[in-house]
C-alpha positions, -999 to +999 in steps of 0.1 A: -779-201-596-790-217-627-760-218-650-759-229-687-725-238-701-722-239-740-692-254-757-681-268-792-663-301-796-656-322-827-629-339-847-621-307-866-617-284-835-606-311-810-620-316-775-601-290-754-631-267-750-653-296-740-627-309-715-622-277-695-660-267-698-673-300-683-647-298-655-659-263-647-695-275-649-687-303-622-671-277-600-702-255-603-723-285-593-700-290-562-705-254-554-743-258-551-754-244-586-777-260-610-758-267-643-770-276-678-748-279-708-751-274-745-726-290-768-723-285-805-703-300-831-702-333-848-688-369-839-686-358-803-695-391-788-660-391-773-676-368-746-696-398-733-663-410-717-658-378-698-659-386-661-678-354-654-706-358-678-728-380-654-728-351-629-747-326-652-779-323-670-773-332-705-792-314-732-794-323-770-764-320-791-764-289-813-751-283-847-728-255-853-737-222-839-763-215-868-795-197-863-813-228-852-787-234-825-788-199-812-826-203-810-820-234-790-797-215-766-823-189-762-850-216-757-828-233-730-823-201-711-861-195-710-872-231-701-845-236-675-849-202-660-811-196-668-794-165-650-759-173-660-744-183-693-706-195-698-697-197-737-665-218-745-668-213-783-637-192-793-626-208-826-628-203-864-665-214-869-677-189-844-660-160-859-673-170-894-708-164-877-698-135-855-728-113-865-751-140-854-735-144-821-737-106-814-773-106-821-779-135-797-759-120-769-778-088-771-810-107-768-796-128-738-779-099-719-813-086-708-821-119-689-788-134-678-752-126-671-727-138-698-691-152-692-667-161-720-639-186-718-616-173-744-586-180-765-552-159-764-540-128-782-555-123-816-576-154-815-595-141-786-632-139-791-636-107-771-616-089-798-647-091-818-673-083-793-683-050-776-679-050-738-716-044-733-723-078-747-707-098-718-700-096-682-666-111-677-640-128-701-613-152-689-581-155-710-563-182-688-528-183-705-493-174-694-481-139-703-516-125-710-517-091-691-549-077-677-545-041-688-576-029-670-567-040-635-585-061-613-619-042-620-616-050-659-641-074-673-613-092-690-597-115-664-563-130-676-534-152-665-529-189-655-545-183-622-577-188-641-566-219-659-590-248-658-568-277-649-582-310-637-550-321-619-544-325-581-513-302-585-505-301-547-501-339-546-479-344-577-444-359-574-421-336-592-389-357-589-375-367-622-353-393-607-383-414-601-395-412-637-389-440-661-405-430-695-404-407-723-438-397-734-450-388-770-483-373-773-495-355-803-532-348-800-564-366-806-558-372-843-523-362-851-532-352-887-497-343-897-481-376-887-459-360-860-459-392-840-442-412-869-416-384-872-406-385-835-404-424-837-381-421-866-359-396-848-356-418-818-347-446-841-318-427-854-303-425-818-277-449-813-274-449-776-300-465-753-327-442-743-354-448-716-387-465-724-409-448-747-447-444-743-466-436-773-502-422-771-525-431-797-555-406-796-592-416-803-593-400-836-561-414-852-569-429-886-565-466-890-538-461-915-518-440-891-523-466-863-513-494-885-480-476-896-472-466-860-476-504-848-452-514-877-427-488-868-429-498-832-423-536-840-391-524-856-377-500-831-344-505-816-358-488-784-386-503-762-418-486-770-451-492-753-484-480-772-511-466-750-545-462-768-570-435-759-560-430-722-590-415-703-564-388-690-527-381-693-519-373-657-506-407-648-484-410-679-471-375-672-461-382-637-441-413-650-424-392-676-390-375-674-396-358-708-425-354-731-426-346-768-459-331-776-477-308-801-489-277-787-522-266-774-536-270-738-515-300-731-485-278-726-501-265-695-507-299-681-473-310-687-460-280-669-482-283-640-472-321-637-435-310-636-428-327-668-403-309-691-416-308-727-403-305-762-430-287-783-438-293-820-461-266-834-484-278-861-485-242-877-472-208-874-501-195-852-494-221-826-458-214-827-463-176-822-487-183-792-460-206-776-433-180-777-449-163-746-454-195-729-418-206-734-407-176-711-421-198-681-391-220-688-409-254-686-406-262-724-389-257-756-404-253-791-383-269-819-406-251-845-433-257-868-435-293-882-420-294-918-397-264-912-370-281-894-349-313-904-350-346-885-313-341-878-320-309-860-348-324-839-326-354-830-297-331-819-322-311-797-337-343-782-303-360-775-290-326-760-320-325-736-320-361-727-284-359-718-290-327-696-305-338-664-299-304-647-317-284-674-346-309-672-348-304-634-351-266-640-377-271-665-396-294-641-393-268-612-404-238-635-435-258-646-450-264-613-450-226-607-472-218-634-504-231-623-519-239-588-549-257-600-575-233-585-586-218-617-622-232-615-627-219-581-617-184-590-639-184-620-668-195-600-660-167-575-662-142-604-694-155-615-711-154-582-698-118-576-717-105-608 
């Protein structure tokens, strides 16, 4: 099977689409398929560090999905004799050009199968598309219900979650973990890392060692501020800059403070209890369903709660080992790490 995987990546939308798409691409290669990728977006040289990139045939970087880019998708389908397309482009830029996407899908549907890796709830791309424009959609998030049953074109739930973690081999014992992890995304545009460090510095009692992740797109000014804060902290803080992956850090962490997004699923699968800080109301609303799993708490939307409130929540969770153990156990039941295999099986069945 000749598969083309298209995804967006860039500083403005992040690299979550790229990460899961490249992981799926690598698994498709392992399954014996011929795989090509089309990536769009700006400043996505960060993808060169992805360990799966060398396994797949790289095509040119596209601009946003404007007419010329969609022409390139069609050209790639023709020249590479593609019979299956996987799209991971569900974000605001795509929605702004939805009519163009519909036109392109109508053209492509005659020559190949179309699969979509989608977002959740109101943000799902399939909300904007007629079913006849695609074969299957995957919404791989906790709490999503497949209302159409097993025969539906829309496949939902965490069994389809694309997770590059050896879930079965992870040690879930919190007793053996030494660190508290702070990870606020690739760029932390709201300065949440600073807020969390300030909260820790207001805690008088001794806390465990802290590891602070500085993402690849942190502004130099923010990095400088964080380093100055770390030098003055009353607790031991280690800075980890642009780690290739977070798994090893998660496995060492008895608690993580994280912004929302796909990271919460990785934390859950690694058995790491999490305090989530939402960057906006949309992320907060999406988190409410995920919180039912029991592996995390969401303290609210950044800017809507006080440092005192956050510190109280933090100290209470640090002091409650039993609750953290319950959160850890709940997390490992969410994802089994077989999402890629299931999606590939669905693709092969069409």
